C-alpha positions as CSV (number, residue, x, y, z in Angstrom):
1,X,82.6,138.6,74.9
2,X,85.3,138.9,77.5
3,X,87.8,141.7,77.2
4,X,91.0,140.8,75.4
5,X,93.3,140.7,78.5
6,X,90.7,138.7,80.4
7,X,90.7,136.1,77.6
8,X,94.5,135.8,77.8
9,X,94.1,135.0,81.5
10,X,91.6,132.3,80.8
11,X,93.8,130.8,78.0
12,X,96.7,130.4,80.4
13,X,94.7,127.6,82.0
14,X,95.6,124.3,80.4
15,X,93.6,121.2,80.4
16,X,94.8,117.8,79.2
17,X,92.7,115.1,77.6
18,X,93.3,111.9,75.9
19,X,91.8,111.2,72.5
20,X,90.5,107.8,71.4
21,X,93.9,106.9,69.9
22,X,95.6,107.5,73.3
23,X,97.2,110.7,72.3
24,X,97.6,113.3,75.1
25,X,96.4,116.8,73.9
26,X,96.7,120.1,75.7
27,X,93.4,121.8,75.5
28,X,92.8,125.6,75.3
29,X,89.1,126.2,75.9
30,X,87.1,129.1,74.4
31,X,87.7,131.9,77.1
32,X,83.9,132.4,77.5
33,X,82.9,128.8,77.8
34,X,84.1,125.2,78.5
35,X,81.0,123.7,76.9
36,X,81.7,121.2,74.0
37,X,80.8,122.5,70.6
38,X,81.2,126.2,71.4
39,X,82.6,128.4,68.7
40,X,84.9,131.3,69.7
41,X,82.8,134.5,69.2
42,X,85.8,136.4,67.7
43,X,86.3,133.6,65.2
44,X,82.6,133.6,64.3
45,X,82.7,137.3,63.5
46,X,85.7,136.8,61.2
47,X,84.3,133.8,59.5
48,X,81.1,135.7,58.8
49,X,83.1,138.5,57.2
50,X,84.9,136.0,55.0
51,X,81.6,134.4,54.0
52,X,80.3,137.8,52.9
53,X,83.3,138.3,50.6
54,X,82.9,137.4,46.9
55,X,83.8,133.7,46.5
56,X,86.7,132.7,44.1
57,X,85.4,130.3,41.4
58,X,87.9,127.8,39.9
59,X,86.6,126.1,36.8
60,X,89.1,123.3,36.8
61,X,90.7,122.8,40.2
62,X,93.5,120.7,38.7
63,X,94.3,123.2,36.0
64,X,93.7,126.7,37.4
65,X,94.4,129.8,35.3
66,X,96.8,132.4,36.5
67,X,94.0,134.8,36.9
68,X,92.2,132.3,39.2
69,X,95.4,131.8,41.2
70,X,95.8,135.6,41.5
71,X,92.3,135.8,42.8
72,X,93.0,133.1,45.4
73,X,96.1,134.9,46.5
74,X,94.3,138.2,47.0
75,X,91.7,136.5,49.1
76,X,94.3,135.3,51.6
77,X,95.6,137.0,54.7
78,X,94.2,139.6,57.1
79,X,95.0,142.8,58.9
80,X,96.4,142.4,62.4
81,X,98.1,144.3,65.2
82,X,101.7,144.8,66.1
83,X,102.0,144.0,69.8
84,X,105.7,143.9,69.9
85,X,108.1,146.4,71.5
86,X,111.7,147.2,70.5
87,X,112.0,144.7,67.7
88,X,114.1,145.7,64.7
89,X,113.1,144.7,61.2
90,X,115.5,144.2,58.3
91,X,115.0,142.9,54.8
92,X,118.0,141.1,53.4
93,X,119.0,138.2,51.2
94,X,120.4,134.9,52.6
95,X,122.1,132.7,50.0
96,X,119.9,134.1,47.2
97,X,116.7,133.9,49.2
98,X,114.7,137.0,50.3
99,X,114.1,137.1,54.0
100,X,113.0,139.5,56.7
101,X,114.9,139.4,60.0
102,X,113.4,140.4,63.4
103,X,115.8,141.0,66.2
104,X,114.5,141.9,69.7
105,X,116.3,144.4,71.9
106,X,116.3,141.9,74.7
107,X,118.2,139.3,72.6
108,X,121.6,138.4,74.0
109,X,124.7,138.3,71.8
110,X,124.2,134.6,71.0
111,X,120.5,133.8,71.1
112,X,118.3,131.2,69.5
113,X,117.1,131.7,65.9
114,X,113.7,130.7,64.5
115,X,113.3,130.2,60.8
116,X,109.7,131.0,60.1
117,X,107.9,129.7,56.9
118,X,104.6,131.3,56.2
119,X,101.5,129.5,55.0
120,X,99.2,130.1,52.0
121,X,98.8,126.7,50.4
122,X,102.1,126.9,48.5
123,X,100.5,129.3,46.1
124,X,99.9,132.3,48.2
125,X,100.5,134.0,51.5
126,X,103.4,136.3,52.3
127,X,105.8,137.4,55.1
128,X,103.6,140.5,55.4
129,X,100.7,138.5,56.9
130,X,102.8,136.9,59.6
131,X,105.1,139.8,60.3
132,X,103.4,141.0,63.5
133,X,103.2,137.4,64.8
134,X,106.9,136.9,64.1
135,X,107.9,140.2,65.7
136,X,106.0,139.3,68.9
137,X,107.5,135.8,68.9
138,X,111.0,137.3,68.6
139,X,110.3,139.6,71.6
140,X,108.6,137.0,73.8
141,X,111.2,134.2,73.0
142,X,114.3,136.4,73.0
143,X,115.0,134.9,69.6
144,X,116.0,136.2,66.3
145,X,113.3,135.3,63.8
146,X,114.0,135.0,60.1
147,X,110.9,134.9,57.9
148,X,111.5,133.3,54.6
149,X,109.9,134.9,51.5
150,X,110.1,131.7,49.4
151,X,108.9,131.6,45.8
152,X,105.3,130.4,45.2
153,X,103.7,127.7,43.0
154,X,102.7,127.2,40.3
155,X,105.5,129.4,38.9
156,X,107.9,127.5,41.1
157,X,106.7,123.9,41.8
158,X,108.0,121.3,44.3
159,X,110.7,121.2,45.5
160,X,111.8,124.8,44.7
161,X,110.3,126.4,47.8
162,X,111.6,123.6,50.0
163,X,115.1,124.0,48.7
164,X,115.0,127.7,49.3
165,X,113.9,127.3,52.9
166,X,116.6,124.7,53.5
167,X,119.3,126.9,52.1
168,X,118.4,129.5,54.6
169,X,118.7,127.0,57.5
170,X,122.1,125.8,56.2
171,X,123.4,129.3,55.8
172,X,122.3,130.2,59.3
173,X,123.9,127.1,60.8
174,X,127.2,127.8,59.0
175,X,127.3,131.6,59.7
176,X,125.5,131.9,63.0
177,X,128.4,133.4,64.9
178,X,128.8,136.3,62.5
179,X,125.0,136.7,62.6
180,X,124.9,137.0,66.4
181,X,123.0,133.8,67.0
182,X,123.6,130.4,68.6
183,X,123.8,127.9,65.8
184,X,123.1,125.0,68.3
185,X,119.6,126.4,68.9
186,X,117.9,126.5,65.5
187,X,114.2,126.3,65.4
188,X,112.1,125.8,62.2
189,X,108.5,126.9,62.3
190,X,105.7,127.2,59.9
191,X,101.9,127.4,59.5
192,X,99.8,125.3,57.2
193,X,101.8,124.9,54.0
194,X,104.7,126.5,55.9
195,X,104.4,123.7,58.4
196,X,104.8,121.2,55.5
197,X,107.9,122.9,54.4
198,X,109.3,123.1,58.0
199,X,108.7,119.4,58.5
200,X,110.3,118.6,55.1
201,X,113.3,120.6,56.1
202,X,113.7,118.4,59.1
203,X,113.7,115.4,56.9
204,X,116.5,116.9,54.8
205,X,118.5,117.8,57.9
206,X,121.1,115.0,58.0
207,X,123.5,117.3,60.0
208,X,120.9,117.5,62.8
209,X,121.0,121.3,62.7
210,X,117.4,121.8,63.8
211,X,116.7,121.5,67.6
212,X,112.9,122.0,67.5
213,X,110.2,122.1,64.9
214,X,107.0,124.1,65.5
215,X,104.1,123.2,63.2
216,X,100.9,125.2,63.2
217,X,97.9,123.4,61.6
218,X,100.4,121.8,59.2
219,X,99.7,120.1,55.9
220,X,101.7,116.9,56.4
221,X,99.8,114.8,53.8
222,X,99.3,116.4,50.4
223,X,96.7,113.9,49.3
224,X,93.4,115.9,49.4
225,X,91.3,112.7,49.1
226,X,91.3,111.2,52.5
227,X,88.7,108.3,52.6
228,X,88.9,108.0,56.4
229,X,88.1,111.7,57.1
230,X,84.7,112.3,58.6
231,X,82.8,115.3,59.9
232,X,81.6,113.2,62.8
233,X,84.8,113.9,64.8
234,X,83.7,117.6,65.1
235,X,81.4,118.5,68.0
236,X,79.1,121.3,66.9
237,X,76.4,122.8,69.2
238,X,75.9,126.3,68.0
239,X,75.9,127.9,64.5
240,X,76.5,124.7,62.5
241,X,76.7,126.7,59.3
242,X,79.6,128.7,60.6
243,X,81.4,125.6,61.9
244,X,81.0,123.8,58.6
245,X,82.4,126.9,56.8
246,X,85.5,126.8,59.0
247,X,86.1,123.1,58.3
248,X,85.2,123.0,54.6
249,X,87.0,126.2,53.6
250,X,90.3,124.4,54.1
251,X,89.1,121.1,52.7
252,X,88.1,122.7,49.4
253,X,91.3,124.7,48.9
254,X,93.5,121.7,49.8
255,X,92.7,120.0,46.4
256,X,93.7,123.1,44.5
257,X,96.9,123.7,46.4
258,X,98.1,120.1,46.4
259,X,97.6,119.7,42.7
260,X,99.2,123.0,42.0
261,X,102.3,122.5,44.2
262,X,103.4,119.2,42.7
263,X,103.7,118.3,39.0
264,X,102.4,114.7,39.5
265,X,99.9,113.3,42.1
266,X,102.4,110.5,42.6
267,X,104.4,113.0,44.6
268,X,101.7,113.0,47.2
269,X,103.5,110.0,48.7
270,X,107.0,111.6,48.5
271,X,108.0,112.3,52.1
272,X,109.5,115.6,51.2
273,X,106.1,116.7,49.8
274,X,104.1,114.8,52.5
275,X,106.2,114.4,55.6
276,X,103.7,112.0,57.1
277,X,105.2,109.3,54.9
278,X,108.7,109.7,56.2
279,X,110.5,106.3,56.1
280,X,112.0,106.9,59.6
281,X,109.8,109.2,61.6
282,X,112.3,109.0,64.5
283,X,114.6,111.4,62.6
284,X,112.3,114.4,63.5
285,X,113.5,116.7,66.3
286,X,111.4,117.6,69.3
287,X,108.0,118.7,68.0
288,X,105.4,121.3,69.0
289,X,102.1,121.1,67.1
290,X,99.1,123.4,67.2
291,X,95.7,122.4,65.8
292,X,92.5,124.4,65.8
293,X,89.3,122.5,66.7
294,X,87.4,123.3,63.5
295,X,90.1,122.7,60.9
296,X,90.0,120.1,58.2
297,X,93.7,119.5,58.9
298,X,93.1,118.6,62.5
299,X,93.1,114.9,61.7
300,X,96.4,115.2,59.9
301,X,98.0,117.0,62.9
302,X,96.8,114.4,65.4
303,X,97.8,111.4,63.2
304,X,101.2,112.9,62.7
305,X,101.6,113.6,66.4
306,X,100.8,110.0,67.2
307,X,103.2,108.8,64.5
308,X,106.1,110.8,65.9
309,X,105.3,109.9,69.5
310,X,105.1,106.1,68.7
311,X,108.6,106.5,67.1
312,X,110.2,108.0,70.1
313,X,110.0,111.7,69.2
314,X,109.1,114.2,72.0
315,X,105.8,115.7,70.9
316,X,103.5,118.4,72.5
317,X,100.1,118.8,70.8
318,X,97.8,121.8,71.5
319,X,94.2,122.0,70.4
320,X,92.5,125.5,70.5
321,X,88.8,124.9,71.0
322,X,86.3,126.9,68.9
323,X,89.0,128.1,66.5
324,X,89.6,127.7,62.7
325,X,92.6,127.5,60.4
326,X,95.0,130.5,60.3
327,X,94.1,132.0,63.7
328,X,97.9,132.6,64.3
329,X,97.7,135.5,61.8
330,X,95.5,137.5,64.1
331,X,97.6,138.9,67.0
332,X,95.8,141.6,68.9
333,X,92.4,140.4,67.5
334,X,92.3,136.8,68.5
335,X,93.7,136.3,72.0
336,X,94.5,132.7,71.0
337,X,97.1,134.0,68.6
338,X,99.0,135.8,71.4
339,X,98.5,132.9,73.7
340,X,99.9,130.5,71.1
341,X,102.9,132.8,70.6
342,X,103.5,132.7,74.4
343,X,103.4,128.9,74.4
344,X,105.8,128.7,71.5
345,X,108.1,131.2,73.2
346,X,108.2,129.1,76.3
347,X,109.2,126.0,74.2
348,X,112.0,128.0,72.5
349,X,113.3,129.4,75.8
350,X,113.4,125.9,77.3
351,X,116.0,124.7,74.8
């Protein structure tokens, strides 16, 4: 394996390609190889560790017990490294919602604000897991970052978490001056289920408060039963068992999370639960989407990107080759996480 900083240098090199649907994708190759079907060696080691852990068994995926939900929650997340410098951390409450605020020392008096919404399938995850990623993003983007500690399902089902996230955005928009931020530069960002909530917030945003949405491997269609999905789109050359684990780990958990987040499967078509079904996709702001190569949700990300682009929305789509779901949680371990933060920071600073 290349050294971490050498990997960062390699990842700065972009390559564009067009997929069969005509969508332009910015490609980030595995630092050690440009060969198709190559898995990132750091991702392989992490996936093997996850495979060695005791699996969580759910007897009835549509009716999990609270003990089973607790086991799933405990299986999520990872340790990571704090690469940030001079970023203050403050826990507070915004309009009744618990948040954590990261303010970099290099932030001007009125700087952009990024509302970050963590992933975890609506039933798990926490601001703790993405804290170091958010701190580094705050520093690199010269942006205040507010991480939302929304309430989880099934204790709080749709649309409770969505309404909490949107309340934070509304409060920031109305109180930006006193908070030391520029209310004309509000970014909403999220990974996985957090990407779902971020996109849904954009649909609720009739005031056009949000300037940019950043979606990391988002769930934009809650329906876990996609008849058109096929494993054939994934090029696998080495270690097929590992690649399949990367893909199917998310495929298997999506059914649990979707059925737990909403009360009725009919909600799968509700645009606020599945933003892909927005009646007017043109209402979304400028969009930045990141998708790992070996992620079950890759198809969703690409279809959503095409939908927005066809409806006049400015879209940038990145694909990180050799990577799996949730790689953003690994700053200091996966160079792709830091590179992704740098790319997001550039998009924010361009506003």
